[in-house]
Predicted model as a PDB file, atoms N, CA, C, CB and O in Angstrom, pLDDT in the B-factor column:
MODEL        1                                                                  
ATOM      1  N   MET A   1      28.756 -13.759  12.595  1.00 47.00           N  
ATOM      2  CA  MET A   1      27.756 -14.658  13.141  1.00 47.00           C  
ATOM      3  C   MET A   1      27.264 -15.614  12.058  1.00 47.00           C  
ATOM      4  CB  MET A   1      26.583 -13.864  13.739  1.00 47.00           C  
ATOM      5  O   MET A   1      27.273 -15.290  10.870  1.00 47.00           O  
ATOM      6  N   ALA A   2      26.842 -16.776  12.486  1.00 45.00           N  
ATOM      7  CA  ALA A   2      26.309 -17.757  11.539  1.00 45.00           C  
ATOM      8  C   ALA A   2      24.936 -17.314  11.056  1.00 45.00           C  
ATOM      9  CB  ALA A   2      26.229 -19.161  12.185  1.00 45.00           C  
ATOM     10  O   ALA A   2      24.135 -16.755  11.804  1.00 45.00           O  
ATOM     11  N   LYS A   3      24.696 -17.584   9.788  1.00 57.00           N  
ATOM     12  CA  LYS A   3      23.395 -17.221   9.218  1.00 57.00           C  
ATOM     13  C   LYS A   3      22.344 -18.214   9.675  1.00 57.00           C  
ATOM     14  CB  LYS A   3      23.458 -17.175   7.672  1.00 57.00           C  
ATOM     15  O   LYS A   3      22.568 -19.424   9.647  1.00 57.00           O  
ATOM     16  N   GLU A   4      21.222 -17.712  10.089  1.00 60.00           N  
ATOM     17  CA  GLU A   4      20.076 -18.530  10.447  1.00 60.00           C  
ATOM     18  C   GLU A   4      19.008 -18.259   9.407  1.00 60.00           C  
ATOM     19  CB  GLU A   4      19.564 -18.224  11.902  1.00 60.00           C  
ATOM     20  O   GLU A   4      18.414 -17.181   9.398  1.00 60.00           O  
ATOM     21  N   LYS A   5      18.756 -19.215   8.536  1.00 76.00           N  
ATOM     22  CA  LYS A   5      17.742 -19.019   7.506  1.00 76.00           C  
ATOM     23  C   LYS A   5      16.370 -19.231   8.117  1.00 76.00           C  
ATOM     24  CB  LYS A   5      17.965 -19.976   6.309  1.00 76.00           C  
ATOM     25  O   LYS A   5      16.195 -20.058   9.012  1.00 76.00           O  
ATOM     26  N   CYS A   6      15.414 -18.484   7.631  1.00 85.00           N  
ATOM     27  CA  CYS A   6      14.050 -18.652   8.101  1.00 85.00           C  
ATOM     28  C   CYS A   6      13.120 -18.728   6.899  1.00 85.00           C  
ATOM     29  CB  CYS A   6      13.639 -17.495   9.049  1.00 85.00           C  
ATOM     30  O   CYS A   6      13.478 -18.317   5.795  1.00 85.00           O  
ATOM     31  N   SER A   7      11.935 -19.253   7.124  1.00 90.00           N  
ATOM     32  CA  SER A   7      10.967 -19.384   6.048  1.00 90.00           C  
ATOM     33  C   SER A   7      10.380 -18.019   5.701  1.00 90.00           C  
ATOM     34  CB  SER A   7       9.852 -20.369   6.440  1.00 90.00           C  
ATOM     35  O   SER A   7      10.565 -17.046   6.431  1.00 90.00           O  
ATOM     36  N   GLN A   8       9.683 -17.965   4.594  1.00 88.00           N  
ATOM     37  CA  GLN A   8       9.027 -16.723   4.171  1.00 88.00           C  
ATOM     38  C   GLN A   8       8.010 -16.275   5.221  1.00 88.00           C  
ATOM     39  CB  GLN A   8       8.333 -16.913   2.799  1.00 88.00           C  
ATOM     40  O   GLN A   8       7.893 -15.082   5.503  1.00 88.00           O  
ATOM     41  N   ILE A   9       7.284 -17.217   5.793  1.00 93.00           N  
ATOM     42  CA  ILE A   9       6.283 -16.872   6.812  1.00 93.00           C  
ATOM     43  C   ILE A   9       6.955 -16.290   8.048  1.00 93.00           C  
ATOM     44  CB  ILE A   9       5.448 -18.110   7.196  1.00 93.00           C  
ATOM     45  O   ILE A   9       6.471 -15.311   8.617  1.00 93.00           O  
ATOM     46  N   GLU A  10       8.064 -16.885   8.465  1.00 94.00           N  
ATOM     47  CA  GLU A  10       8.793 -16.357   9.627  1.00 94.00           C  
ATOM     48  C   GLU A  10       9.313 -14.957   9.342  1.00 94.00           C  
ATOM     49  CB  GLU A  10       9.963 -17.288  10.007  1.00 94.00           C  
ATOM     50  O   GLU A  10       9.230 -14.079  10.200  1.00 94.00           O  
ATOM     51  N   ALA A  11       9.847 -14.741   8.151  1.00 91.00           N  
ATOM     52  CA  ALA A  11      10.354 -13.417   7.786  1.00 91.00           C  
ATOM     53  C   ALA A  11       9.233 -12.385   7.826  1.00 91.00           C  
ATOM     54  CB  ALA A  11      10.998 -13.450   6.386  1.00 91.00           C  
ATOM     55  O   ALA A  11       9.425 -11.277   8.327  1.00 91.00           O  
ATOM     56  N   GLU A  12       8.064 -12.745   7.300  1.00 91.00           N  
ATOM     57  CA  GLU A  12       6.926 -11.825   7.313  1.00 91.00           C  
ATOM     58  C   GLU A  12       6.447 -11.552   8.737  1.00 91.00           C  
ATOM     59  CB  GLU A  12       5.777 -12.391   6.473  1.00 91.00           C  
ATOM     60  O   GLU A  12       6.030 -10.438   9.056  1.00 91.00           O  
ATOM     61  N   LEU A  13       6.507 -12.568   9.587  1.00 95.00           N  
ATOM     62  CA  LEU A  13       6.127 -12.375  10.985  1.00 95.00           C  
ATOM     63  C   LEU A  13       7.096 -11.421  11.678  1.00 95.00           C  
ATOM     64  CB  LEU A  13       6.087 -13.724  11.726  1.00 95.00           C  
ATOM     65  O   LEU A  13       6.662 -10.539  12.419  1.00 95.00           O  
ATOM     66  N   TYR A  14       8.392 -11.581  11.453  1.00 95.00           N  
ATOM     67  CA  TYR A  14       9.373 -10.641  12.000  1.00 95.00           C  
ATOM     68  C   TYR A  14       9.081  -9.224  11.518  1.00 95.00           C  
ATOM     69  CB  TYR A  14      10.804 -11.056  11.601  1.00 95.00           C  
ATOM     70  O   TYR A  14       9.157  -8.270  12.292  1.00 95.00           O  
ATOM     71  N   TYR A  15       8.749  -9.093  10.241  1.00 94.00           N  
ATOM     72  CA  TYR A  15       8.422  -7.784   9.667  1.00 94.00           C  
ATOM     73  C   TYR A  15       7.239  -7.157  10.406  1.00 94.00           C  
ATOM     74  CB  TYR A  15       8.102  -7.917   8.158  1.00 94.00           C  
ATOM     75  O   TYR A  15       7.297  -5.997  10.815  1.00 94.00           O  
ATOM     76  N   LEU A  16       6.180  -7.925  10.572  1.00 94.00           N  
ATOM     77  CA  LEU A  16       4.984  -7.393  11.236  1.00 94.00           C  
ATOM     78  C   LEU A  16       5.259  -7.022  12.686  1.00 94.00           C  
ATOM     79  CB  LEU A  16       3.851  -8.408  11.174  1.00 94.00           C  
ATOM     80  O   LEU A  16       4.767  -6.005  13.175  1.00 94.00           O  
ATOM     81  N   ILE A  17       6.040  -7.839  13.366  1.00 96.00           N  
ATOM     82  CA  ILE A  17       6.380  -7.531  14.765  1.00 96.00           C  
ATOM     83  C   ILE A  17       7.192  -6.242  14.833  1.00 96.00           C  
ATOM     84  CB  ILE A  17       7.173  -8.702  15.414  1.00 96.00           C  
ATOM     85  O   ILE A  17       6.918  -5.388  15.676  1.00 96.00           O  
ATOM     86  N   ALA A  18       8.178  -6.089  13.965  1.00 96.00           N  
ATOM     87  CA  ALA A  18       9.005  -4.875  13.965  1.00 96.00           C  
ATOM     88  C   ALA A  18       8.154  -3.645  13.669  1.00 96.00           C  
ATOM     89  CB  ALA A  18      10.144  -4.993  12.932  1.00 96.00           C  
ATOM     90  O   ALA A  18       8.301  -2.619  14.334  1.00 96.00           O  
ATOM     91  N   ARG A  19       7.269  -3.734  12.683  1.00 94.00           N  
ATOM     92  CA  ARG A  19       6.411  -2.594  12.342  1.00 94.00           C  
ATOM     93  C   ARG A  19       5.452  -2.280  13.487  1.00 94.00           C  
ATOM     94  CB  ARG A  19       5.618  -2.878  11.051  1.00 94.00           C  
ATOM     95  O   ARG A  19       5.177  -1.111  13.756  1.00 94.00           O  
ATOM     96  N   PHE A  20       4.942  -3.306  14.162  1.00 96.00           N  
ATOM     97  CA  PHE A  20       4.069  -3.097  15.317  1.00 96.00           C  
ATOM     98  C   PHE A  20       4.825  -2.382  16.428  1.00 96.00           C  
ATOM     99  CB  PHE A  20       3.510  -4.438  15.828  1.00 96.00           C  
ATOM    100  O   PHE A  20       4.314  -1.427  17.014  1.00 96.00           O  
ATOM    101  N   LEU A  21       6.032  -2.836  16.718  1.00 97.00           N  
ATOM    102  CA  LEU A  21       6.826  -2.197  17.770  1.00 97.00           C  
ATOM    103  C   LEU A  21       7.174  -0.755  17.406  1.00 97.00           C  
ATOM    104  CB  LEU A  21       8.110  -2.997  18.027  1.00 97.00           C  
ATOM    105  O   LEU A  21       7.203   0.113  18.279  1.00 97.00           O  
ATOM    106  N   GLN A  22       7.437  -0.491  16.132  1.00 95.00           N  
ATOM    107  CA  GLN A  22       7.748   0.877  15.697  1.00 95.00           C  
ATOM    108  C   GLN A  22       6.563   1.814  15.890  1.00 95.00           C  
ATOM    109  CB  GLN A  22       8.175   0.883  14.231  1.00 95.00           C  
ATOM    110  O   GLN A  22       6.744   3.009  16.123  1.00 95.00           O  
ATOM    111  N   SER A  23       5.365   1.282  15.794  1.00 94.00           N  
ATOM    112  CA  SER A  23       4.182   2.140  15.870  1.00 94.00           C  
ATOM    113  C   SER A  23       3.724   2.422  17.297  1.00 94.00           C  
ATOM    114  CB  SER A  23       3.056   1.512  15.107  1.00 94.00           C  
ATOM    115  O   SER A  23       2.810   3.220  17.506  1.00 94.00           O  
ATOM    116  N   GLY A  24       4.340   1.785  18.270  1.00 96.00           N  
ATOM    117  CA  GLY A  24       3.944   1.972  19.665  1.00 96.00           C  
ATOM    118  C   GLY A  24       5.066   2.566  20.496  1.00 96.00           C  
ATOM    119  O   GLY A  24       5.985   3.187  19.964  1.00 96.00           O  
ATOM    120  N   PRO A  25       4.985   2.372  21.802  1.00 97.00           N  
ATOM    121  CA  PRO A  25       5.973   2.965  22.706  1.00 97.00           C  
ATOM    122  C   PRO A  25       7.306   2.211  22.774  1.00 97.00           C  
ATOM    123  CB  PRO A  25       5.394   3.046  24.076  1.00 97.00           C  
ATOM    124  O   PRO A  25       8.247   2.691  23.406  1.00 97.00           O  
ATOM    125  N   CYS A  26       7.401   1.042  22.136  1.00 96.00           N  
ATOM    126  CA  CYS A  26       8.602   0.198  22.248  1.00 96.00           C  
ATOM    127  C   CYS A  26       9.552   0.390  21.066  1.00 96.00           C  
ATOM    128  CB  CYS A  26       8.202  -1.273  22.348  1.00 96.00           C  
ATOM    129  O   CYS A  26       9.962  -0.578  20.426  1.00 96.00           O  
ATOM    130  N   LYS A  27       9.890   1.614  20.791  1.00 96.00           N  
ATOM    131  CA  LYS A  27      10.725   1.931  19.633  1.00 96.00           C  
ATOM    132  C   LYS A  27      12.141   1.368  19.761  1.00 96.00           C  
ATOM    133  CB  LYS A  27      10.790   3.433  19.442  1.00 96.00           C  
ATOM    134  O   LYS A  27      12.743   0.998  18.753  1.00 96.00           O  
ATOM    135  N   LYS A  28      12.684   1.296  20.973  1.00 98.00           N  
ATOM    136  CA  LYS A  28      14.019   0.719  21.164  1.00 98.00           C  
ATOM    137  C   LYS A  28      14.002  -0.774  20.857  1.00 98.00           C  
ATOM    138  CB  LYS A  28      14.518   0.961  22.605  1.00 98.00           C  
ATOM    139  O   LYS A  28      14.935  -1.295  20.247  1.00 98.00           O  
ATOM    140  N   ALA A  29      12.950  -1.458  21.277  1.00 98.00           N  
ATOM    141  CA  ALA A  29      12.825  -2.889  20.979  1.00 98.00           C  
ATOM    142  C   ALA A  29      12.725  -3.106  19.478  1.00 98.00           C  
ATOM    143  CB  ALA A  29      11.594  -3.493  21.689  1.00 98.00           C  
ATOM    144  O   ALA A  29      13.304  -4.052  18.945  1.00 98.00           O  
ATOM    145  N   ALA A  30      11.998  -2.239  18.798  1.00 97.00           N  
ATOM    146  CA  ALA A  30      11.878  -2.334  17.343  1.00 97.00           C  
ATOM    147  C   ALA A  30      13.245  -2.155  16.693  1.00 97.00           C  
ATOM    148  CB  ALA A  30      10.884  -1.280  16.805  1.00 97.00           C  
ATOM    149  O   ALA A  30      13.603  -2.912  15.790  1.00 97.00           O  
ATOM    150  N   GLN A  31      14.003  -1.174  17.135  1.00 97.00           N  
ATOM    151  CA  GLN A  31      15.317  -0.909  16.544  1.00 97.00           C  
ATOM    152  C   GLN A  31      16.261  -2.080  16.758  1.00 97.00           C  
ATOM    153  CB  GLN A  31      15.924   0.364  17.136  1.00 97.00           C  
ATOM    154  O   GLN A  31      17.010  -2.440  15.850  1.00 97.00           O  
ATOM    155  N   ILE A  32      16.238  -2.676  17.932  1.00 98.00           N  
ATOM    156  CA  ILE A  32      17.098  -3.832  18.205  1.00 98.00           C  
ATOM    157  C   ILE A  32      16.698  -5.011  17.323  1.00 98.00           C  
ATOM    158  CB  ILE A  32      17.020  -4.229  19.697  1.00 98.00           C  
ATOM    159  O   ILE A  32      17.565  -5.690  16.773  1.00 98.00           O  
ATOM    160  N   LEU A  33      15.397  -5.262  17.181  1.00 97.00           N  
ATOM    161  CA  LEU A  33      14.925  -6.334  16.317  1.00 97.00           C  
ATOM    162  C   LEU A  33      15.366  -6.097  14.871  1.00 97.00           C  
ATOM    163  CB  LEU A  33      13.396  -6.450  16.398  1.00 97.00           C  
ATOM    164  O   LEU A  33      15.842  -7.018  14.207  1.00 97.00           O  
ATOM    165  N   ILE A  34      15.211  -4.881  14.395  1.00 96.00           N  
ATOM    166  CA  ILE A  34      15.604  -4.541  13.023  1.00 96.00           C  
ATOM    167  C   ILE A  34      17.106  -4.750  12.822  1.00 96.00           C  
ATOM    168  CB  ILE A  34      15.222  -3.080  12.699  1.00 96.00           C  
ATOM    169  O   ILE A  34      17.530  -5.289  11.800  1.00 96.00           O  
ATOM    170  N   GLU A  35      17.900  -4.327  13.791  1.00 96.00           N  
ATOM    171  CA  GLU A  35      19.348  -4.521  13.703  1.00 96.00           C  
ATOM    172  C   GLU A  35      19.704  -6.004  13.626  1.00 96.00           C  
ATOM    173  CB  GLU A  35      20.045  -3.877  14.906  1.00 96.00           C  
ATOM    174  O   GLU A  35      20.589  -6.392  12.865  1.00 96.00           O  
ATOM    175  N   GLU A  36      19.014  -6.832  14.413  1.00 96.00           N  
ATOM    176  CA  GLU A  36      19.293  -8.261  14.386  1.00 96.00           C  
ATOM    177  C   GLU A  36      18.800  -8.905  13.096  1.00 96.00           C  
ATOM    178  CB  GLU A  36      18.653  -8.942  15.583  1.00 96.00           C  
ATOM    179  O   GLU A  36      19.441  -9.822  12.584  1.00 96.00           O  
ATOM    180  N   LEU A  37      17.685  -8.444  12.568  1.00 95.00           N  
ATOM    181  CA  LEU A  37      17.206  -8.964  11.280  1.00 95.00           C  
ATOM    182  C   LEU A  37      18.245  -8.712  10.192  1.00 95.00           C  
ATOM    183  CB  LEU A  37      15.853  -8.313  10.892  1.00 95.00           C  
ATOM    184  O   LEU A  37      18.497  -9.575   9.351  1.00 95.00           O  
ATOM    185  N   GLU A  38      18.841  -7.529  10.215  1.00 93.00           N  
ATOM    186  CA  GLU A  38      19.869  -7.203   9.232  1.00 93.00           C  
ATOM    187  C   GLU A  38      21.169  -7.963   9.514  1.00 93.00           C  
ATOM    188  CB  GLU A  38      20.132  -5.693   9.223  1.00 93.00           C  
ATOM    189  O   GLU A  38      21.810  -8.461   8.588  1.00 93.00           O  
ATOM    190  N   GLU A  39      21.555  -8.051  10.775  1.00 93.00           N  
ATOM    191  CA  GLU A  39      22.793  -8.738  11.144  1.00 93.00           C  
ATOM    192  C   GLU A  39      22.764 -10.213  10.758  1.00 93.00           C  
ATOM    193  CB  GLU A  39      23.041  -8.603  12.639  1.00 93.00           C  
ATOM    194  O   GLU A  39      23.738 -10.731  10.213  1.00 93.00           O  
ATOM    195  N   TYR A  40      21.664 -10.884  11.034  1.00 93.00           N  
ATOM    196  CA  TYR A  40      21.546 -12.316  10.751  1.00 93.00           C  
ATOM    197  C   TYR A  40      21.004 -12.590   9.345  1.00 93.00           C  
ATOM    198  CB  TYR A  40      20.644 -12.975  11.785  1.00 93.00           C  
ATOM    199  O   TYR A  40      20.733 -13.737   8.990  1.00 93.00           O  
ATOM    200  N   GLU A  41      20.850 -11.533   8.555  1.00 91.00           N  
ATOM    201  CA  GLU A  41      20.377 -11.630   7.175  1.00 91.00           C  
ATOM    202  C   GLU A  41      19.065 -12.403   7.062  1.00 91.00           C  
ATOM    203  CB  GLU A  41      21.433 -12.290   6.314  1.00 91.00           C  
ATOM    204  O   GLU A  41      18.928 -13.308   6.239  1.00 91.00           O  
ATOM    205  N   LEU A  42      18.105 -12.025   7.907  1.00 92.00           N  
ATOM    206  CA  LEU A  42      16.783 -12.656   7.904  1.00 92.00           C  
ATOM    207  C   LEU A  42      15.791 -11.923   7.007  1.00 92.00           C  
ATOM    208  CB  LEU A  42      16.238 -12.722   9.316  1.00 92.00           C  
ATOM    209  O   LEU A  42      14.663 -12.379   6.817  1.00 92.00           O  
ATOM    210  N   ILE A  43      16.212 -10.797   6.463  1.00 90.00           N  
ATOM    211  CA  ILE A  43      15.362 -10.039   5.547  1.00 90.00           C  
ATOM    212  C   ILE A  43      15.469 -10.696   4.173  1.00 90.00           C  
ATOM    213  CB  ILE A  43      15.780  -8.517   5.490  1.00 90.00           C  
ATOM    214  O   ILE A  43      16.573 -10.941   3.688  1.00 90.00           O  
ATOM    215  N   PRO A  44      14.331 -10.983   3.543  1.00 89.00           N  
ATOM    216  CA  PRO A  44      14.394 -11.635   2.227  1.00 89.00           C  
ATOM    217  C   PRO A  44      15.210 -10.829   1.226  1.00 89.00           C  
ATOM    218  CB  PRO A  44      12.989 -11.852   1.682  1.00 89.00           C  
ATOM    219  O   PRO A  44      15.146  -9.600   1.195  1.00 89.00           O  
ATOM    220  N   GLN A  45      15.974 -11.538   0.415  1.00 89.00           N  
ATOM    221  CA  GLN A  45      16.772 -10.888  -0.611  1.00 89.00           C  
ATOM    222  C   GLN A  45      15.856 -10.451  -1.746  1.00 89.00           C  
ATOM    223  CB  GLN A  45      17.888 -11.831  -1.130  1.00 89.00           C  
ATOM    224  O   GLN A  45      14.699 -10.863  -1.826  1.00 89.00           O  
ATOM    225  N   ARG A  46      16.393  -9.613  -2.614  1.00 86.00           N  
ATOM    226  CA  ARG A  46      15.630  -9.231  -3.792  1.00 86.00           C  
ATOM    227  C   ARG A  46      16.426  -9.626  -5.024  1.00 86.00           C  
ATOM    228  CB  ARG A  46      15.312  -7.706  -3.793  1.00 86.00           C  
ATOM    229  O   ARG A  46      17.654  -9.708  -4.993  1.00 86.00           O  
ATOM    230  N   TRP A  47      15.706  -9.868  -6.104  1.00 87.00           N  
ATOM    231  CA  TRP A  47      16.337 -10.240  -7.364  1.00 87.00           C  
ATOM    232  C   TRP A  47      16.112  -9.139  -8.374  1.00 87.00           C  
ATOM    233  CB  TRP A  47      15.790 -11.583  -7.889  1.00 87.00           C  
ATOM    234  O   TRP A  47      15.045  -8.528  -8.414  1.00 87.00           O  
ATOM    235  N   SER A  48      17.119  -8.889  -9.189  1.00 87.00           N  
ATOM    236  CA  SER A  48      16.981  -7.912 -10.265  1.00 87.00           C  
ATOM    237  C   SER A  48      16.390  -8.617 -11.486  1.00 87.00           C  
ATOM    238  CB  SER A  48      18.359  -7.247 -10.609  1.00 87.00           C  
ATOM    239  O   SER A  48      16.250  -9.840 -11.499  1.00 87.00           O  
ATOM    240  N   TRP A  49      16.053  -7.852 -12.486  1.00 90.00           N  
ATOM    241  CA  TRP A  49      15.464  -8.418 -13.694  1.00 90.00           C  
ATOM    242  C   TRP A  49      16.412  -9.373 -14.408  1.00 90.00           C  
ATOM    243  CB  TRP A  49      15.052  -7.310 -14.635  1.00 90.00           C  
ATOM    244  O   TRP A  49      15.971 -10.244 -15.158  1.00 90.00           O  
ATOM    245  N   ASP A  50      17.726  -9.213 -14.177  1.00 94.00           N  
ATOM    246  CA  ASP A  50      18.692 -10.083 -14.843  1.00 94.00           C  
ATOM    247  C   ASP A  50      19.180 -11.225 -13.941  1.00 94.00           C  
ATOM    248  CB  ASP A  50      19.877  -9.264 -15.314  1.00 94.00           C  
ATOM    249  O   ASP A  50      20.164 -11.893 -14.259  1.00 94.00           O  
ATOM    250  N   GLY A  51      18.492 -11.442 -12.822  1.00 91.00           N  
ATOM    251  CA  GLY A  51      18.772 -12.581 -11.960  1.00 91.00           C  
ATOM    252  C   GLY A  51      19.807 -12.368 -10.882  1.00 91.00           C  
ATOM    253  O   GLY A  51      20.161 -13.318 -10.185  1.00 91.00           O  
ATOM    254  N   LYS A  52      20.303 -11.159 -10.720  1.00 93.00           N  
ATOM    255  CA  LYS A  52      21.268 -10.885  -9.655  1.00 93.00           C  
ATOM    256  C   LYS A  52      20.530 -10.774  -8.326  1.00 93.00           C  
ATOM    257  CB  LYS A  52      22.071  -9.585  -9.949  1.00 93.00           C  
ATOM    258  O   LYS A  52      19.412 -10.264  -8.255  1.00 93.00           O  
ATOM    259  N   ILE A  53      21.185 -11.264  -7.273  1.00 92.00           N  
ATOM    260  CA  ILE A  53      20.590 -11.250  -5.932  1.00 92.00           C  
ATOM    261  C   ILE A  53      21.237 -10.137  -5.124  1.00 92.00           C  
ATOM    262  CB  ILE A  53      20.766 -12.630  -5.216  1.00 92.00           C  
ATOM    263  O   ILE A  53      22.456  -9.967  -5.146  1.00 92.00           O  
ATOM    264  N   PHE A  54      20.404  -9.376  -4.405  1.00 89.00           N  
ATOM    265  CA  PHE A  54      20.870  -8.260  -3.586  1.00 89.00           C  
ATOM    266  C   PHE A  54      20.319  -8.382  -2.175  1.00 89.00           C  
ATOM    267  CB  PHE A  54      20.457  -6.915  -4.210  1.00 89.00           C  
ATOM    268  O   PHE A  54      19.188  -8.821  -1.967  1.00 89.00           O  
ATOM    269  N   LYS A  55      21.145  -7.984  -1.204  1.00 90.00           N  
ATOM    270  CA  LYS A  55      20.662  -7.885   0.174  1.00 90.00           C  
ATOM    271  C   LYS A  55      19.778  -6.650   0.284  1.00 90.00           C  
ATOM    272  CB  LYS A  55      21.851  -7.818   1.195  1.00 90.00           C  
ATOM    273  O   LYS A  55      19.957  -5.674  -0.444  1.00 90.00           O  
ATOM    274  N   ARG A  56      18.841  -6.710   1.188  1.00 89.00           N  
ATOM    275  CA  ARG A  56      17.970  -5.563   1.467  1.00 89.00           C  
ATOM    276  C   ARG A  56      18.184  -5.096   2.893  1.00 89.00           C  
ATOM    277  CB  ARG A  56      16.482  -5.924   1.234  1.00 89.00           C  
ATOM    278  O   ARG A  56      18.501  -5.889   3.779  1.00 89.00           O  
ATOM    279  N   SER A  57      18.010  -3.820   3.104  1.00 91.00           N  
ATOM    280  CA  SER A  57      17.937  -3.300   4.470  1.00 91.00           C  
ATOM    281  C   SER A  57      16.465  -3.372   4.893  1.00 91.00           C  
ATOM    282  CB  SER A  57      18.505  -1.813   4.569  1.00 91.00           C  
ATOM    283  O   SER A  57      15.582  -3.590   4.063  1.00 91.00           O  
ATOM    284  N   PHE A  58      16.220  -3.191   6.164  1.00 92.00           N  
ATOM    285  CA  PHE A  58      14.832  -3.202   6.629  1.00 92.00           C  
ATOM    286  C   PHE A  58      14.059  -2.064   5.981  1.00 92.00           C  
ATOM    287  CB  PHE A  58      14.765  -3.089   8.168  1.00 92.00           C  
ATOM    288  O   PHE A  58      12.895  -2.234   5.615  1.00 92.00           O  
ATOM    289  N   GLN A  59      14.692  -0.907   5.835  1.00 91.00           N  
ATOM    290  CA  GLN A  59      14.009   0.242   5.228  1.00 91.00           C  
ATOM    291  C   GLN A  59      13.637  -0.042   3.775  1.00 91.00           C  
ATOM    292  CB  GLN A  59      14.896   1.495   5.305  1.00 91.00           C  
ATOM    293  O   GLN A  59      12.566   0.363   3.322  1.00 91.00           O  
ATOM    294  N   ASP A  60      14.508  -0.732   3.043  1.00 89.00           N  
ATOM    295  CA  ASP A  60      14.169  -1.139   1.672  1.00 89.00           C  
ATOM    296  C   ASP A  60      12.940  -2.043   1.672  1.00 89.00           C  
ATOM    297  CB  ASP A  60      15.364  -1.864   1.005  1.00 89.00           C  
ATOM    298  O   ASP A  60      12.051  -1.912   0.831  1.00 89.00           O  
ATOM    299  N   TRP A  61      12.913  -2.954   2.626  1.00 88.00           N  
ATOM    300  CA  TRP A  61      11.812  -3.899   2.746  1.00 88.00           C  
ATOM    301  C   TRP A  61      10.507  -3.154   3.021  1.00 88.00           C  
ATOM    302  CB  TRP A  61      12.096  -4.923   3.862  1.00 88.00           C  
ATOM    303  O   TRP A  61       9.471  -3.475   2.438  1.00 88.00           O  
ATOM    304  N   VAL A  62      10.560  -2.158   3.912  1.00 88.00           N  
ATOM    305  CA  VAL A  62       9.372  -1.359   4.228  1.00 88.00           C  
ATOM    306  C   VAL A  62       8.890  -0.602   2.991  1.00 88.00           C  
ATOM    307  CB  VAL A  62       9.674  -0.370   5.376  1.00 88.00           C  
ATOM    308  O   VAL A  62       7.691  -0.542   2.723  1.00 88.00           O  
ATOM    309  N   SER A  63       9.825  -0.028   2.245  1.00 85.00           N  
ATOM    310  CA  SER A  63       9.433   0.803   1.105  1.00 85.00           C  
ATOM    311  C   SER A  63       8.773   0.004  -0.013  1.00 85.00           C  
ATOM    312  CB  SER A  63      10.640   1.523   0.560  1.00 85.00           C  
ATOM    313  O   SER A  63       8.010   0.563  -0.801  1.00 85.00           O  
ATOM    314  N   CYS A  64       9.054  -1.287  -0.094  1.00 79.00           N  
ATOM    315  CA  CYS A  64       8.435  -2.090  -1.152  1.00 79.00           C  
ATOM    316  C   CYS A  64       7.357  -3.026  -0.626  1.00 79.00           C  
ATOM    317  CB  CYS A  64       9.489  -2.893  -1.872  1.00 79.00           C  
ATOM    318  O   CYS A  64       6.861  -3.875  -1.366  1.00 79.00           O  
ATOM    319  N   SER A  65       6.992  -2.882   0.634  1.00 72.00           N  
ATOM    320  CA  SER A  65       6.017  -3.786   1.240  1.00 72.00           C  
ATOM    321  C   SER A  65       4.598  -3.503   0.766  1.00 72.00           C  
ATOM    322  CB  SER A  65       6.081  -3.682   2.749  1.00 72.00           C  
ATOM    323  O   SER A  65       4.135  -2.362   0.765  1.00 72.00           O  
ATOM    324  N   PHE A  66       3.938  -4.548   0.372  1.00 65.00           N  
ATOM    325  CA  PHE A  66       2.535  -4.480  -0.032  1.00 65.00           C  
ATOM    326  C   PHE A  66       1.637  -4.140   1.164  1.00 65.00           C  
ATOM    327  CB  PHE A  66       2.096  -5.815  -0.666  1.00 65.00           C  
ATOM    328  O   PHE A  66       0.648  -3.421   1.026  1.00 65.00           O  
ATOM    329  N   ILE A  67       1.997  -4.665   2.330  1.00 60.00           N  
ATOM    330  CA  ILE A  67       1.174  -4.473   3.525  1.00 60.00           C  
ATOM    331  C   ILE A  67       1.065  -2.994   3.895  1.00 60.00           C  
ATOM    332  CB  ILE A  67       1.754  -5.266   4.701  1.00 60.00           C  
ATOM    333  O   ILE A  67      -0.033  -2.499   4.148  1.00 60.00           O  
ATOM    334  N   ASP A  68       2.193  -2.289   3.928  1.00 55.00           N  
ATOM    335  CA  ASP A  68       2.177  -0.880   4.332  1.00 55.00           C  
ATOM    336  C   ASP A  68       1.593   0.037   3.268  1.00 55.00           C  
ATOM    337  CB  ASP A  68       3.574  -0.428   4.666  1.00 55.00           C  
ATOM    338  O   ASP A  68       1.180   1.154   3.582  1.00 55.00           O  
ATOM    339  N   ASN A  69       1.549  -0.401   2.035  1.00 47.00           N  
ATOM    340  CA  ASN A  69       1.043   0.439   0.955  1.00 47.00           C  
ATOM    341  C   ASN A  69      -0.488   0.463   0.879  1.00 47.00           C  
ATOM    342  CB  ASN A  69       1.606  -0.038  -0.360  1.00 47.00           C  
ATOM    343  O   ASN A  69      -1.055   1.149   0.028  1.00 47.00           O  
ATOM    344  N   PHE A  70      -1.148  -0.274   1.756  1.00 46.00           N  
ATOM    345  CA  PHE A  70      -2.609  -0.261   1.795  1.00 46.00           C  
ATOM    346  C   PHE A  70      -3.158   0.994   2.446  1.00 46.00           C  
ATOM    347  CB  PHE A  70      -3.118  -1.473   2.530  1.00 46.00           C  
ATOM    348  O   PHE A  70      -4.305   1.363   2.193  1.00 46.00           O  
ATOM    349  N   ASN A  71      -2.380   1.649   3.265  1.00 46.00           N  
ATOM    350  CA  ASN A  71      -2.864   2.814   4.028  1.00 46.00           C  
ATOM    351  C   ASN A  71      -3.086   4.005   3.177  1.00 46.00           C  
ATOM    352  CB  ASN A  71      -1.913   3.171   5.107  1.00 46.00           C  
ATOM    353  O   ASN A  71      -3.492   5.054   3.678  1.00 46.00           O  
TER     354      ASN A  71                                                      
ENDMDL                                                                          
END                                                                             
C-alpha cells in the first residue's frame, strides 16, 4: 500500500483514539485501527542516538508515551 504521511498532531490524535477505544467496549475497532496505523506506517519513527531511524510498533509507542505514564 502507498504510504500516507500525517502530521505529528494527526499521529497523536490517532494514538488517543486507539487508546480510548482500547479502554472501552470497542476493542475490535481499536485493534483494526492499530493494524492500519502499522500497515500505513502512520506511527512516528524513532531515532537512535547515532541518527539511525527505526519503525515503531503501536506497543512500542505506548510504552514510551508521555501521556500514559501520567497514571
